[in-house]
N, C-alpha and C positions, 0 to 999 in steps of 0.2 A: 476428542480429548486425548491428549498425550499422557499416557500413564507411565512412561519412563522405561518400558520394556517392549520388545517387539510384539506387535499385535498378533502375529501368527502363533506365538508362544502362549499368550493368554487364551486365544481361541482354541488352541489345541488342548490345553489343560481342561478348559470348560467342556469341550467335546468328549474327552476321555472320562471325566467324572460323570457326565450325563449317560454315556454308554455303560459305565459301571452300574448306575442305578437301574438301567434297563435290564442288565444281567441279574441284579437282585430281584427284579420283578419276575423274571422268568424262573429264577431259582425257587421262589416262594409261590409259584402259581397254583400250588395244590391247597393253599390255605384259604383263599377266598371261596365263598359259597358258589359263585358263578365265575367262570373264566372270561367270558366275552367282554364284560365291562372293563376288565383289567387290560385286555389287549387294546381296547379302544383308548383307554387312558394312556397306555404306552405310546400308541401312535400319535395322540395329540401332544404328548410331552416331546416326543422326538421331532414333530413338525415345528413346534414352537421354538425348540432349541436351535434347530437348523436355521430357521428364519431369523432368529435373534443374533446368530453368530456369523451370518453371511458377510463376507468382507466387501460389501457394496453399500452405496448410499452414504448419508452423513454419519459421522461418528456418534452424534446424539440421536438416540432412538426416536423415531417418529411417534407421535401420540397414538396413532392407530395401532402400532405394534405393541406399545406398552399396555394399551387397553386389551389387546388380544391376549397378551401374556397373563394379565390379571384374570381374564375369562377362562383361560386354560387352567390356571391354578384352581379356580372354583370347580371346573369340570372334573379334573382328575381327582380332586379331593372327594367330591361327592361320589364319583364312580367307584373309587377304590374303597373308601371308608365304609360305604353302605354294604360292601361285600365281606367285611372283616368282623370277626368276633373279638371285641376288645376285652371281653370278660374271661376269655380262655386262660387257663393256667399258663404262666410263662409269658403272657402278653402276645403281641402280634409279631415281635421280632422284625426281621427285614421285610415282612409283608407290608409294613407301613412306609414303604419306600416313597410314597407320594409326598410325604412331608419334606424329605431331603430334595426330591425333585422340584417341589414348589420353591424350596429355599434357593436352589441354584438358579432357577428361572427368574426369581425375584431379584437375586443378587446381580444377574446379568442386566436386568432392567434398571436397577439402581446405578450400576457402574456406567451404563450408557446414558446417564443424565436424566432418568425419570424416577427419582426416589419416592415421589408421592404414590405412584401406582404400586411400587414395591411394598411400602408400608401398609397400603390398603390390603394387599395380599396377605401380609403377616397378620393384620387385624382379623381378616376372615378366618385364617387358620386358628387363631386363638379363640375366637367366638365359637367356631365349629367344634373345637376340641372340648371346650367347657360345657357347651349347651347341647351338643348333639351326640358326642361319643358316649356319654353316659357314665358307666362305671369308671372309666379312666379319670374323669373329673379334672380338676386343676392339675393333679399330678401328671396327667397326660402331657402337659406342656413340657415336662422334663423327659418323661419316658419315651415320648414319640419324637423328640428331637426338635420341637418347635422353638425352644430357646436357642438352640444352635443355629437354626435357620434365621431367626431374628438377629443373632449376633453377626452372621455373615452380612446381612443387609445393612446393619449398623456400621460395620467396618467399611463396607464398600461405599456407603453414603459419606462417611467422614473422609475417606481417602479421595473419592471423586471430587468432593467439595474442595479439599485442600489442593488437589492437583489442578482443578479448574482455576482456583485463585492464583496458584503459582504460574499457570500458563498465561493468565491475564497480566500478572506482574511482569513476566518475561517479555510479553508483547509490548507493555508500556516502556520497559527498560530498553528494548530494541528500538522503539520509536524515538525515545529520548536520545539514544545513541546516534541514530540517523540524523535527528535534528541538530545535535551538537556537531556532528561531522559536517553537515551542510553549513552550519553557522561558521565553523572554522574555515571551511573552504571559501566561503564568501568573504570572510575577513582577510584570508590570504590573497584572494583575488583583488580585493580593494587595496591591500598593501602593495601588491605587484603593480596594479594600475597607477597608484600614486608614484611609486618609484620610477616607473616607465615614463610617466608624464614629466616628473622632475628631471629625469635624465634628458628627455627631449628638450625641455626648456633650457637646461644648462647648456646643452650643445648649441642651441640657437643663439642664446643671449650672452654666452661667456665672452666672446670676442668684443661685443659692444660694451659690456660692463667693464672690460679692461680699458677700453678707449675712454669711457667716462671717468674711470679712476685716474688714468694718466693725464687727462685734460682738466681734471678737477671740475667736471660738469660743464665746461665751456665748450659746447659743441657747435659745429657749423650747421647751417640749414639743412644740408644734405644728410648729415648725421642724425639730426633730429627727425627728419623724415624716415630715415632707416629705422629709428627707434619705434616709430609708429607702425612701420611694417612688421617689425619683430613682435610688437604687442598684438597685432592681428594674427600673427602666426601662433603665438602662445594661446590666444583665444580659440584658434582653430583646434588646437590639441584638446581643448576641453569640450567644445561644442561639436567638433567634427568627428572625433573618435575614429570609427572605422572608415570614414570617408577619406582618410589620409594614407598615402604611401609616399615614397620618395618622389615619384613622378608628379603626384598631385601637389605636394609641398613646393616643388620647384616651379611648377606652372602657376600656382597661386601667387607665389612671391614675385614672379616675373610680371603677372598681371597687375599686381599692386604697384610695382615700381614704374609701370607705364601710366599709372594714374587711375586704374580701375578699382572698384570696391568689390571684394569677393566675400561672400558669406556661405559658410558650410554648416549644415544642420543635420546631425545624425540623431534620429529619434528611435533607433533600434530596429529599423525595418530590414537591415541586411545582416543581422546577427546570425541568421540561419544559413547564410551562404557558405559554401565550401571555400577553401583557400584558392582553388583554381578559378571558381566563378567570381569571387571577390576581386581577385587580381585583374580579371578581364573587365569588370565593371569600373574599377578605379583607373585602369589604363585608358578606358574610353572617356572617363570624366576628365582626365588630364589632357587628352587630345582635344576635347571640346573646349576647355579653357584656353588651350594654346591657339586654337583656330579662330576664336571669336575676338573681336575688338570692341565688345560692348563695354559701356561705362560701369554697369553693375551686373555682377554674376551671382546668382543664388543657386546653390545645389542642395537638395534636400532628399532624404531617404523616404521611401513610400512604405506604409505599414505592411506587415506580412499578410499574405493572401492575395496580393496583387501580382500581375505578371511583370510589373515595372519595378525595378530596384531603386533607381534614382531618377529624379527629374532635375533638369538643368534649365534655368531661365536666364537669358541675357537681356538687359534693358539698356536702351540708348536714349540719352537725353537730347531731344531735338532742339531745345532752347536752353534757357538758363535755369530751368527747374531741376529738381532733384528727384530721383526714384526712391521709393521706400522699400523696405525689406519685404520679402515674399510673405504673404498672409495679411498685409495691410493694403489699403486702397492705394492704387497707383495714381500719380498725377497725370493730367491730360497731356503734358508735354513729354512723357516717357513712352517710347514705343518698343515693342518686342523685337529684339534683334536675333535672339536664339531661343528655340524651344526644343528641348531634347528629352526623350524618355529612354533610359537605358534599361533593357529588359533583364530579368533575372536569369533567364536561360536563352541561349542562342538557338 
């Protein structure tokens, strides 16, 4: 739990205050009837404080440690209170240090996320004071400092609860900020992608669009065929994505102009490749398209996890039948002219 101040400062203050209470115990060691139980109580309190303030483990106190602190509160209360005379003139003074010691131990327990055990300890102190101490009676709640200890626990409980809520809110805000940033980055990537594709399309189609405008749509057969090739190139920009570079575009257009049908399908399998590896794969693809005289060429990326980046299939029609796109059943009159698997890593 982040309490807004350095942890070492909080631990140091708690340690100093605990040490101060042990000094008070030594200072008033002559008041108890027997001194041995007092030293045992001092040792137990010191042990519990050290264990609770160790800068190791989770920030929220483990249940076993909280239960241990509760047991220590019971132990030091019984050990010290049974040796004091609460009816003596002037009261017990600093000899009732066990109340403040219990208060600080329970405050540490509450601050570290275990307020239930802290309030159980305060409840025990109240019941013990009212029913066991005797002459002190309910007034002992004030004179012995139990109200003060309860106030510490209450303040620590409220503050730890508020800070925990603030921490959770901060985490939610940070998560929302990251999601907003990711969304903005995705939108910017989409805008960039659209602008890039539009730029590519304009660069490819601008000359032909001018010819269409100049001839008022009256195109020759060759020009109409070139329009179909441009349409295929534009479709490649959408479906081919990372399967395209200048070399691949040039070879694909050359293959189409000689009468071949070329299909490029990028399904995201090469998104993880570095620029160097991607350039090698695409140059090999361009070379494969250049070298084959197949009637149909299909290049498709392979899903991540495979050693192959791209598969290239070339089909030749041996009769007047037509090959179908990869992934569909081939006709009997189509034969494989090219089968190439381009590896991810050489």
